[in-house]
N, C-alpha and C positions, 0 to 999 in steps of 0.2 A: 283422672291423672293420679299417679302414685304419690303418696305423701312424701317420699324421699325426693321425688322429682320436684314437687312444689317447694320443698325445703331448700333444695339447691338453687332454684330460681330466685327465691326470696333472699337468700344470702348472697347470691351473685349481685342482686340489686343493692344490697346494703354495702358490700365491700367496694363496689365501683363508686358509689356515692361517697363513701368514707375516703377513698383514695383521692377523689377529685377535691373534696373539701380540704383535706390536709395539704394538697398541692397549692390550693388557693390561699390557705392560711400561711404557709411558708413564704409564698411569694409576697403576700401583703406585709408580713412581718419584716422581711428583708427590706422592702421599700420604706416601711415606717422607720426602720433603724438607720438606713443609709440616706434616703432621699428627703426625709422630713426636715423642717426648718431647724429642728434640734434633735439629733439622733437619740433614739429611745434607749439604746443599750440593753443592759440586763433586764430591765422592766418589760421590754417588748418580748424577749425570748422567754422570760418566766411566764408571761401571759399565754404564749403559744402552748407551753406545756400544761398550763392550767386549763385551757380550752379543751385539750385532748385528754385531760385527767391522767397525765403521765409524769407528774413531778417526782413521785417516788421511784418509778423505774429508771428515770434519767439519773436521779441522785445515786442510784445503785451502780451506775456505770463508772462513777468516780470522775467524770469529766467536769470541767469548769463550765459555767453558764455563759457560753459565747455563741456567736452566730454560727461559727463553723461546727461546733459540737452539737448544738441543738438541731440545726438544719440537717446534719448527717443522721442524727438519731431519728428524726421524724421522716426522713426520706428513704435512706438506703440501708439502715441498720437491720441486717437479716435476723439479729437476735431479739429485736423488739417487735412483738406481735402487732403493735399499732402503727408501724412504719408504712409508708406508701408501698415499699417493695413487698412487704408481707401481705398487705391488703390485696395487692394485685395478684400475688401468688395464690391467695385463697380464692379470689374471684375467678382466676383461670382454672383452679381445681374444680370449683363448682360448675363452671361452664363446660369443662370436659365431661362432667357427669351427665349433662343435658345437651351434649353437642348436637344431636339430631333435632332438637327443638329450636335451635338458633339458626339464623341465616348466616351465609358466608361473611357478609359485611359485619354483623355483630361479633362473630367469633374473631375476625381479623382485627377488629378494634381492641378487643380484650387481649388478644395475643400480642398485638403491637405495643400496648401499654406495658405488658409484662416484659417484653423484649427490651424496652428502654432500660430497665434495671438489670436484666440478665446480661446485657452487654457492657454496662457501665458501673455496676455496683462496686466492683473491686477496685476501680481506679477513679472514683468520683473526686473531682477537684471542687472544693467549696465555692470557688469563683464561678463555677458552671452550674450552680444550683438553680438559678433562674431559668437557664436553658432546659434543664432537666424537668422542672415542674411544668414549664410551657409544653414540653413534649407529652407529659402525662395528661395535661388538660386537653390537648389536641386529640389524643386518642379517646379520652372519655367523652368528649363532644361527638366524636365519630360514632361511639357506641350509642349515645342518645339519638343521633340521627338515624342509625340503623334500627333502633328500637321503634321509632315512630313509623318506619316503613314496613315493619313486620305485621303479620296478621294480628288483629286485636282479639286475641284469645286468652286462655288461661296462662299461657307462657308469659305474654307481655304483662298481664295483670299481676302475676306474682312478683315479677321483677320490679314493676312500678310500686307495688306495696312495700317491698324492701327499701327502695330508694326513698319513698316518702317518709317511712318510719325513721330511717336514719337521718333524714333532713330535719325533722322536728327536734331531735336530740342535738344535732350539730348547731343549729341556729340559736337554740335556747342557751347552750353553753357559751357560745360566742358572745351573745348579748349580755349574759350574766357576768362574765369575766370582765368585759370592758366597763360595765357600769360600776363594778365594785373593786377591781384590782388594778387596772392598767395605768391610771393616771398617777404619775410619780408624786410623792409627798411634796407639798409646797407649791405644786403647779396650780394655776388658776383654772377653774371650770369655765369653759368657753374661750380659753386662751389658745395660743398657737398649737401647743402640743395636744391639747384636747381636741381641737378641730382636725388636726392631722390623724389622730387616732380614730375619730368617728368616720372620717373619709376612708380610712383603711378598712374599717369594718364594712362599710358599704361596698367597697371594691371586692372584699372577700366573698360576698354573696351576689356579686354582679348587679348591684342595685344603685350605683351612683347615678346613672341616667334616669332610672325610674324615680329616684328621689326628686330630681329636677323637674320631671314631668308632673309629679303629684303635689309638690309643695312650692309655693311662690316665694317663701322666705329663703334666706340663706341657710347655712347649715345650723339647725336647731336640734339640740339633743332630744327633746320630747318628740319631735317629728321623726327622727331616725328610729327611736324606740317604737313609735306608732307603726312605721313602715314595716319593720322586721317582726313585730308582734302581731299586728291586727289587720294588715292589708292583704287579703286573700288573693288579690290579683297579681301579687309578686310570688312566683313559684317557690322561692327559697324562704319566704316568710314562714313563721310558725303557723299562722292561720291558713296560709296557702297549702302547706304540707299536711296539716290536719284535715283540711277539706278533701285533699286528694286521697288520703288514707280511707276516709269514710266512703268516698265515691267508688274507689277500687273494691272495697269490701262489699259494697252493694252490688256491683257488677259480678263479683265472684259468687255471691249468694244466688243471683239469677241463673248463672251458668252451672253451678255445682249443686244447688239445692241446699247448701250448707249455710245456715244462718244461726249464729249462736252468741256466745259470750263476747267475742271480739267485736261483732257488729254492734251489740248493745253499748259496749264501752265507747266505741268510736263515735256512734251517733250522739251519745250523751256528752262526750267531750266537745264535739263539733258544735252542738247547740249552745253549750256554755260559753265556748270561746267566741262564737259569733255575736254574743250579747255583751262581751267584755269590752269596756272602754279603757283606752290606754291611760288617760288622766287618772282614773280611779285606781288602776294598778300601780302607778307611780306613787300615788299618795298612800296606798295601803302597804306597799312594799314590793318592789319589782323582784328583788332577789328571792323572796319567799314564793312569789308567783312562779318564777322560772324554775325553781327547785321542785315545786309541786308538779309542774308540767313534765320535767325530766323523769320524776318518779312515776308519774302516771303513764308516760310513754313506755317505760320499762315494763309496767304491768300489762299494758296493751300488747307489747311484743310477746310476752309470755302467753297471753290469751290467744294470740294468733297461732302460736306454736301448738297449743292444746287443741284449738278448733280444727286445724288442718292436719293434726297428728304429725308434726315435724319431729324428727329424731336428732 
């Protein structure tokens, strides 16, 4: 496979995963703000910007920190490179470059997600944001289904590698921001607002049902952290995504004969994370642990690019 083809497939996976995550984040933040026992207001929307590392770009727009402004910025703002609309545009551009490697169903899902914004971006009503992100989620789920029905070859492996790499970063940022920023000053840890926020975090990564299956207690902060950090059976957990990155790189090594720096880094990270205990991480500093994971994930991303000669 040509390196530029592999690069397009990898970035297709990353952009689709990023668009899906932002859609889930916006949906969860709206529900937290509107449906919680006590609306979260600016704190919730500030946290959404913090998760996506877009506080500075949003501030540059001059808009106030409101549901309407932030949700528009994260969903349909064509001038913002991290909006869902731009992510889907980049995903479609990469998909067009490898169109013959994709099935009709996979291409239709990508194109369908892009058309959601192509048709509505200029006249988006803030009150319809939930319907908009639901449409995006439906199309990205369609892409996931199509991907699982494709041949298990280098095409699907590079897409999965991009998705899993993106997922490590997304979940780490989500968990880090909630643990350190989101709870308003003066609110009680374990109180109503805190429980609403942790429930929202679980919903963002589709883990609310998984939590009830794996833990007998009610909503306990340490258990939520354990689920998102260390339980590899949850696909969107950090441990689960790290395991998938390692597995995909191993399969690519068998198929391409390429085994290098990225493989060694991934195996080392997987071995270390599989031995990590959540209680020890919390005691030693969750924020520092997550920031180290994010930095290491960036280094692995760069190593993947070098190993497969992405441009």
